[in-house]
NUGUTOR-95847 format. One line per 4 residues: their letters; for each residue x, y, z of C-alpha. Coordinates in nm, 3 decimals. Example, Ala and Ser with C-alpha at 12.3 -4.5 7.8 and 13.67 -1.06 7.14 Angstrom:
2
as = 1.230,-0.450,0.780  1.367,-0.106,0.714
//
This chain:
116
xxxx = 0.000,0.000,0.000  0.124,0.346,-0.079  0.107,0.634,0.166  -0.147,0.807,-0.056
xxxx = -0.370,0.496,-0.055  -0.337,0.481,0.323  -0.457,0.840,0.358  -0.745,0.774,0.119
xxxx = -0.860,0.484,0.340  -0.932,0.710,0.635  -1.014,1.040,0.469  -0.680,1.208,0.539
xxxx = -0.533,1.518,0.380  -0.243,1.357,0.195  -0.158,1.658,-0.022  -0.167,1.898,0.272
xxxx = 0.054,1.693,0.501  0.312,1.619,0.230  0.317,1.989,0.150  0.374,2.081,0.518
xxxx = 0.627,1.811,0.603  0.795,1.839,0.262  0.846,1.470,0.187  0.650,1.149,0.175
xxxx = 0.930,0.976,0.367  0.886,1.216,0.661  0.509,1.181,0.657  0.534,0.802,0.657
xxxx = 0.783,0.808,0.945  0.550,1.014,1.163  0.234,0.833,1.053  0.390,0.504,1.164
xxxx = 0.480,0.659,1.501  0.110,0.732,1.547  0.059,0.365,1.634  0.280,0.408,1.943
xxxx = 0.117,0.727,2.068  -0.076,0.673,2.394  -0.316,0.969,2.369  -0.613,0.760,2.259
xxxx = -0.552,0.496,2.529  -0.527,0.772,2.789  -0.850,0.924,2.658  -1.033,0.592,2.693
xxxx = -0.897,0.510,3.039  -0.968,0.865,3.161  -1.326,0.849,3.039  -1.372,0.511,3.208
xxxx = -1.239,0.649,3.535  -1.449,0.965,3.514  -1.133,1.177,3.500  -1.274,1.430,3.258
xxxx = -0.999,1.692,3.287  -0.745,1.426,3.194  -0.975,1.306,2.914  -0.993,1.663,2.786
xxxx = -0.612,1.688,2.778  -0.581,1.349,2.604  -0.840,1.443,2.341  -0.666,1.778,2.290
xxxx = -0.332,1.600,2.239  -0.494,1.355,1.995  -0.649,1.647,1.809  -0.311,1.818,1.772
xxxx = -0.146,1.501,1.651  -0.419,1.454,1.390  -0.384,1.814,1.277  -0.009,1.774,1.227
xxxx = -0.049,1.445,1.040  -0.345,1.547,0.824  -0.580,1.283,0.972  -0.881,1.493,0.874
xxxx = -1.176,1.279,0.982  -1.022,1.190,1.319  -0.919,1.554,1.358  -1.280,1.665,1.313
xxxx = -1.429,1.416,1.558  -1.154,1.463,1.820  -1.191,1.842,1.792  -1.564,1.815,1.863
xxxx = -1.496,1.581,2.156  -1.228,1.813,2.294  -1.468,2.105,2.291  -1.745,1.896,2.445
xxxx = -1.509,1.790,2.728  -1.372,2.140,2.786  -1.606,2.194,3.082  -1.652,1.833,3.189
xxxx = -1.874,1.545,3.090  -2.190,1.616,2.895  -2.449,1.444,2.677  -2.271,1.593,2.377
xxxx = -1.941,1.431,2.480  -2.113,1.098,2.535  -2.247,1.112,2.181  -1.902,1.176,2.034
xxxx = -1.700,0.902,2.206  -1.809,0.627,1.965  -1.742,0.847,1.662  -1.387,0.918,1.779
xxxx = -1.336,0.548,1.851  -1.453,0.451,1.501  -1.236,0.715,1.336  -0.936,0.615,1.546
xxxx = -0.974,0.246,1.457  -1.001,0.331,1.090  -0.677,0.533,1.098  -0.496,0.270,1.306
xxxx = -0.598,-0.012,1.067  -0.481,0.182,0.763  -0.150,0.278,0.922  -0.095,-0.083,1.032
xxxx = -0.148,-0.193,0.671  0.101,0.071,0.560  0.354,-0.069,0.805  0.323,-0.424,0.667
//
């Protein structure tokens, strides 16, 4: 699988990220590092524990990572979740957790295929 095909699988901004990071090699290097980032795991464990300030920080970190890597769909859902968690747990946040999880899994699967 090519990097461009990988980005197409999860609705990423391939052209934008290659333009910003200046080479496909650099983009691929950082995209593969995404699999080792613990922000999503921290988000999930924080939500489970009811630690909503920590969940907010984890979702904010995930959002920034997605912005840097051009993971557009996950960026959009994690941005909405971050804003919903800004002042604690809410019905809006509850409705966004599954969307972020789906988007995250889609990105992770595609990046894993890229790695193989």
